[in-house]
N, C-alpha and C positions, 0 to 999 in steps of 0.2 A: 503495501501499500502506501502509494509517495507521500510524502513527510509534508504538511502544510506550510507554507510558507508562513512565515512570522513578522508581523505590521499592518500596515492598515493598505489600502489602494489607492496611489497616488500614481496618478497619468500628467506629465508632461514634462519642461522642460527647464531646472535651472542653470540661469546662467551665473555663473558662481565666477566672482573676480579671485581668483586664489591667491592664497598666501606667500610668502616667501616660507621657505624652512619645509614645507610640506609637498608629502609625492602626492600625484595624482590622487590614489587611490588611497591616501590618508584625508586626502579632504572630499573624495566620492564618501567613504566612512562616514566621515563627521559628519556630514550633510542628509544621508539615509539616515542616521540614527538623532538627529534635531527633527526630520520630518517623522519618525517612526514608518519610512516607505519599507514594502513587500520584496520591491523588487529596483535594484538601479544601478546603471554602468556610466563611466565614462566615455567622450568620445574622444580620445589622444593625450598621450604622456605630455604634462611637462614635466620639467627637471624642478628638484627641491627651489633651486637657482632663483625660478622663475616664477613671475606674479601674472595676473591677468585671467583675459575672457578662459573661462574653461565651462564649457556646457556640461550639466549633466542631465542623463537622460534617466526619468522617475517612469515604473511600470509599462503602459504601452510604447510612451516615446521611443523603450531602450529599441525595438523593432526598425528603427528608423536613425538612429547612431551612425548607421552607417555612411548615409550624407552627409554629416559632418566629420568622421574621419577625413571625406574625401573631400572636405573642403579645401579652400583657398585659407592662406591665413598672414595676419599682419602682425609686426612685430614690431619695436622698439629696443633698441642694445647699444649699450656701452664696450668698445674693445678696448683694453688696455695694450698697447704698442710695448714690444721690446721683452715683453716676456710671457715664455710658454710654459702650457703648465698640462697634466699628463690628461686631463679628461677635455682639455679646451677651453676652460670654466675656473672659477675662483675655488670652484669646492674640493680639489684636490694639490697636488706637489708642486712646486716648480721644476720644472726642469731644465729650464736654460733663460738665461738673461742677456743679452743684445745691445749692443750700442744702436742710438736710435739717432744718431748723428746725421743730419742734414734732410732728415722726416719732415715734409711738411703737406699743411692740409689740400695743396693742389697734387701733389704725389699720391697720397692718398684717393684723392678724389679716382687721379688718372687708373691707379690700379683697381680700383672700385669696378669700375667702365669694364672688364674682363668679367665682373662676374652678372652681368644684367643678361636679361634672356634667358634660354633653355641651354643647361650649365650640367656637367657630368658631377657629380658631388660625392665621395666617399664617406658613409656616414665613420661618424664618432665610435672607438669600440668602447665609449660609455653611452651608447645609445640600448633602448630597450628593442631594438630589432634581435630577436632569435637562431641560435646557429646552432643544431643537432637539438630541438626545443631550449634550449640554454640561453638567457637573455644576454645580450655583447658585455654588458656591463658588471655583470657579475664575475666574465672569465679575467675582465680587464681587472679588477678588486684579485683576484686571485695572482696575478703579475702575467696573465698569457692574452698575448695577441696573436689573431687569428688574421687571415686575409677575406678583406671585405670586397665583396662588387661596388663596382662606383654605378650609382642611380642617377637616373635623367630627372632631375629637376626644372620648374622654371623659377625664375624670380622676375617679378615683371614689374618690380618699381621696388630703385635702390637709388637712397640720396644719405648725404651727411647731414644733420640737423644742428651738429655741434663738435670744434676740433679745443684742443685744450692741449698746446705745448708742453712741453721741459722734458723733464731726466723720465719721466712715463709717462708720452703723451695718450688721452683717450681721446677715442670716438665717436662720438653720437651719430646710431645709424636709425634708418628706419628704413623697413623691407616690406613689402608683398610678395608672397610666394606660393608654389603649388604645397600640396600635401607632400609629407614628407621629405620637406628640406631644412636639413641642421642648421642653423644659428652659430652654432659652437664651431659645425665645422668651416662657416664663410670666416671665420674668424680667424682660426687655423690656415688654413688657405691663404687668403689677406695679409696674414704674418709674413708665412713662404714667400710670398710676390715682393712683399716689400724686403725681405730680407734680413727680419728683426724679430719674426714670432709675434705670437698677439692669442690675447685671451680675451673672454668673454668675462665680465664681471658681472653686467646687470643685464636682465632680459622680461620685456613685461610682454604680454601679448596683447595687442589693441585688436582684433577682430581676429573671429572661426565662423568660417559662412556667412551668414546674413548676422550674426550676432557681433557689439561691439560694447567699449567698456561703459558706454551708458545703458546699457542693457543686465549689464550687472551689479550683483548684489554680493556684501562681503559676509562670512561665518558668524563676526560679533549683531550687525543685522539678522540674521536669523536666530542669533543666541539670546538675545534681548527679545524677539517674538515671542519664541517657545519659555522663556522665565516667564511671560505674562500669562501663555497658555491661547494665545492667537493663532491658533492654527488654521484659519480661513484666513487671516493674510499674509499668513505663512504660503497657501495655497495659490494666495492670487499672486504671488511675485511669480510665479510660474511661464511660460509660453504653451502654447497647446502642443502637443505630439507633430503636427504636421507646418508647425515652422520650421523645424529641420531639413523639408525638402526645398528649402529658397526659392529657384525660382522653375521649379518644375512646370509643365502646363497642368492646367486641371478641368478636372473632367466631369460635367453636373450630369447625376442622374434620378432616373424617376425612383417615386418611391418602389414601383413595382422592378425596374432596373435593381436597385438596392437589396432589395429581396433576395432576387437572382445569385448578384456577385456576392452576396455573406451566403450563398449555399457553395460558392465556388463556382460559378458557372461562367462565361466568360459573355460578355453582355453588346450589344449592338446601341453604339449613339453619334445621334446626326454632330455632323461638322467637329466630330474629335482628332486630333492631330493625326497624319497617317503612318506615323510608326513611332516608338520610343518609350520610354517611361514615363506614365502621367499621374498627377493626386488627382484621389475619386472622391467626388461630395456628394453628398444628394442635392437635391435642387433647396431644401431648406439650411443647407448650409452645413450640415452635420458631415464631417471629415469621416471616411471611411476606410482610407487606405490607399496603398500607391498599388496601381494593375501599368500591364504593358499591351499597346496595341499590336494586336496579331495581325497576320497578312492578311486576311478578310478582311478586317476594319474594328472588328469586335475588340472592345477591352477585357483580359483577363485580373482577374484578380493577382497579387504576388503576394503582397503582405497587405494582411487588414486585421482595424484594432477592434478589441472585442469589450464589449458593453461589461459593468459592473453591475 
């Protein structure tokens, strides 16, 4: 007999402003506990050093977390030049310090141009990518380094927001990028290009898919509401599950069409897109889930929400 899931049925997406010092999973577990939610999952790891936008999916929204995992992201970061670390960020030991004499903001800007657009990037050994079922960061902490394949990523925007010269110059960077882009790898590669080494000292995710910092809430806000037993207000901070679907085209069904789709049957919808994945809702606005356009033009159910 299946064990009954502990917690209450909470459906929606919490855009958390993750604090520094917590892993994504630790932040998720804290939020899940505060909501007393039966089911929850995060949408891609943020390092403990990093802060900012971390969408957390509760209940039925977990069915659509992949769309947030696959979404583009935006970051603000500070790179320290002249110091290379084991992990590419400030959370590990210094490996090498080099002279930064002659390095200017113009030189850094020139070097950064090589990283714009579609590039090949080798993931950090301190990433959560798995090799034979083992996360790379666990191997790295054991002093083991393995060969990693370069991955194709896209950096669609990259600029310098500030440059502070001196013995250890700091560069504030803003970037917009595709999923799977490692900012620490960008810092390391920039350091190699400049011949001085570099690492990330600060990292803040400002956007993940359709969600920005303006949509986010802190653990402190949740804790204050929970202390006052304001569960309704906490639930009001959640975005609906279909908010994860970004700009997927919407297909609306009649009540009868919705009935057949919930039975797992494809349905014909006038004026539907010719192909691809679509968001499906009733004409009343009730969200049903995600469907796919078949060759004959019908919409087939792929992931549907379940009412409580």
